[in-house]
N, C-alpha and C positions, 0 to 999 in steps of 0.2 A: 466268203466263209462267215457264217453267223455265230457259230459256237467257238469258244476258245479251244485252241489246239496246241499241243506240245509234242514236238518230234525230237528224238535223240538219235543221232547217227554217229558212228565211230569209224574213222578211216584207219585201217590196220596197216599203214605204211611201214615197211620193214626198215631196218637201220640203214641199209644201203641207199634208200631214197634220200635220207638226210645227208649222208656223205656226198651224194651227187649234187644236192642243192648247194652245199658249202664248198664244193671243189676239193673235197678230201679224197684220199685213196679208198680202195675197197676196205670195208670193215673186216676185222679179224673173224675167222669162221665161228668162233664161239658167240659172237654177237648176233648171228642170224636167228637164234632161237628166242631172243629177248622179247619180241613183240607178242608172239603167240603163247609162249610159256610163262612169261612174267607179267606183262601188262594186261593181256586179255583176261586172265583169271581175276585180276583186281576189279575190272569193270563188271564181270559177271557176279562177283560176290556183292558189290555195292548195289547193283541193279536188283539182285534177288532180295536184298534187305529192304529195298524201297519199292519193290514190285514194279519196277520200270521195265518196259518192253522197248527194245532198241533195234536199230538196223546197223549191221556191221558190213562195211565195204572191204572185201577181201582181195588181196593181191595174189594172183594165181601162182607166180613163181615162188612166193614164200611158202605157200602150201605144198607145192611140188617139191621144194627143197626139204621141207619138214618130213614129207613122206619117205624121202630117201635116207633120213637120219633118225628113224625111230618112231615118227608119227605122234610124238607127244603133243605137238600143237594141233594136229588134226583131232585128237581126242578132246581138246578144249573147244574147238569149233563145233564138234558134235554136241558137247554140253550146251553150247549157246543155242543150238537148234532145239535141244530137249527142253531148255528153259523158256522156249517160246519166242526167241529173238529171230530176226530176219537176217539172212546172208545175201549180200548183193555184190555186183561185179565192179571191181576197181581196176580192171585191166590185168592182163597176165604179167607183162613186163614193167608195169607202172612207168611207162615211157612219157617223160614230160613233153616230148615232141610228137606225141601220137597224132596230132592233127596234121602233121607234115607227111605222114606215111601214105603209101598208096592204099586205095580202098581195100584191095585184097589182103594187104598186110594188117590193116586195122581189123578186118573181119576175122583173120586167123588169130590175132591176139585176144580179141573179146571172146571168141568161141573157145579158146584154150582155157580161159578163166571160167567161163560158163560150165565147161565140161568138168573141171575140177570141183566146182561147187555141187554139181549134180551127183558126183560120186559120193559126196558127203550125205546126200539125201535132201539137199536144198532144192528149192524151185525158184531160182532167181528171176526177179521181175524188174530190177532197177540197176542203174549204172551211175557211176561218178567218175568224171575224167581226172586223170592225174594232173595235179597242179591247177585244177578247176578249168583248164583251157579246153574249150569245146567249140564246135561250129556245126553248121547244118549238115555237112557231109558226114561228120562223125556220128551225129544223132540219127542219120538215115541208117547206118549200120546197126546202131542200137535197136532201132525199130525192126530191122530185119530179123533180129534175134527173137522177136515176139515180146519184147519187154514193154512194160506199161508206163514207165517213168524214167526221167533223167533227174539227177540232183547234183548238177555241176555248177550252178550259178551262185556266186557269192557277190551280190550287187553292192560292192564297196569300192568306188573309185580310189579312195585313199589307200586301201589295201593294195590295189594295183600299182599305185604310184610308189608305195614303199617297196614293193616287189621289184619294180624297175630300178629303183635306187640301189637295192642290194645286188642285183645282177651287174650293174655298172661298177659298183665298188669291187666286187670279186674280179671283174675283168681287169680293172686298173691294177690290182694287186697281183695279177698273174696267176690267179687261181679260179679259172672260169667256172661258173655255175652251170649245171645242166638244166636249170629252170628256163622256161621259154618266155621271151619278152613279148611275143605277139599274143593276141587273144583278148584285147581290151573289152570286147563285147561280153566276155564271161563275167565281167565285174560291173556291168551296167544293168539297167532294166528293172522289171517289177520285183517287188519284195514279197509278193503273195503268190501262192500256187496258181499256175496258169497253163493253158494249152500251148504246146509248141508242135504244130502239126498233129500227128497221132499220139504223141507222147505228152504226159503231164510233166511240167517242170516244177520241182519242189525246191525253191531257193533256200539257202542258209540265211539266218537272220542277221540284221544289222540294226543300228540305232536309227530312229526316225529321221533326223535332219542331217547330221554329219555322215550318216551311214558308216559308222565305225563297226567293224566286224564283231559280232557276239559269238565268238568261237572259244574253244577251250583255252587257247593261248592267252587271249585277252581277259577272260573271265576268271581263270584259275592262276595265272602266272604273272600278273601285274601287281604293282604296289597296292596296299590296302584301299586307299582312297579311290583310285581308278577302278579297281575291281568292284568295289561297293557301288559306285555310280553305274557301272555297266550292268551289274546284277539287277539294280533297281529298274533300269530301262528294260531289261529282259523280262522282268516280272510283269510289266505293264502291257506287253505286246499280246494281242489276241491270238496271233499266229506266231509261235516261237519255235524255230528249228535250230536246235543246238548241235553244231558240228564239233565233234571231239576228234582227237588223234590218239593213237595208242600211247605215244610218249606223254600225254597228259597225265597218265597214272604210272609213269616210269619213276623209279627210285634212282636218281642221279648219283647218289652216294654209294649204293650197294649193288646195283644191277650189273655194273661192269662196262659202261660205255666209255669210249675213247675220250681222253681229256680234251682233245681238239674239238670234239663234238659237244661235249659238256659246256665248253666255254662259249659256244655259239647258239645253243638252244635254250631258251628260257625255261622250258619244261624240265630240263635236267638241272637247272640251277634253283628250282623252287622245291621246297621240301614236300615229299609225298603226303604227309599228314595234313598239311595246309591245303593242298590241292583236293584231297579227299573231303575235307571239311567244307570247302567252298562248293564243291560239286554236290555234296549231299544237301546242303542248305538250299541251293538253287532248285534242285529237283523236288525237294519237299514243298517248296513254295509254289511250284508250278502244278504239282499234283499229277493227275493221270496222264500217261504218255501214250502215243500211238505210233505203231510201226509205219514206215513210209508206205508200204504196200496196202495197209489198211486204210490210210487216208485216201489213197487213189481209188480204192474200192468204194469208199463213201462218196467221193466226188463223182464217180461214174454212176453211182446209184441215184 
């Protein structure tokens, strides 16, 4: 790639995903609406202010549950489309062990999410694996859907090591995580867009040498000195793919998350105004953003 490029993608993982990671019980029913009804509008408002175009990876079950309880979140997703953003496939069940499923089961899961997105009027062309864990067999199903790209690669061995440590710790404390320990290859490889068979792979960004992840958690929710150094690294990258999660713009004080989750998620312990200020500054410094599907179209052209 010769021209500087900035991509912004947001994983709309529902609260149940985080409870599963930390070995907590099912969240209270009132928490199911938090991502689509509270967090997503904050992203849309900020992106509209800055003229940012982003790609949102949607969890099918969350949209399905929302439709059964008033469809307020669906209305926000329709607003995202109307604002010019892209909606992409993050799996229906957001199963962290998706790569262990049979091919037929994987196909059914991805098609269920695809169908839910198309009912909104979206034309999904991309996929991101739950927990980043993907392999060749999974991507073959993605290709069968007619998709143009995958964006499941977070090439940070240090992130993978930290993930393994957290899984081991939860196992020792008798609160097993639903995260999957396998899938080391998902955290290795090229940091630039590249072909993987018939799909484009659009990796999320890391720092040049240590390969520290340049994602929302590290850029928005770490102490000032660390966040500033990581933001400086992000500003210098010619290709910068910023991956965010819905909880990056959660209000841990007022939204109503369970105390047990708040104690474990740095996004819920960091003040919302600080996160918004850091994100605004980073996006202003990077300038024009490109949806993932538009980058793929340019690469193919």
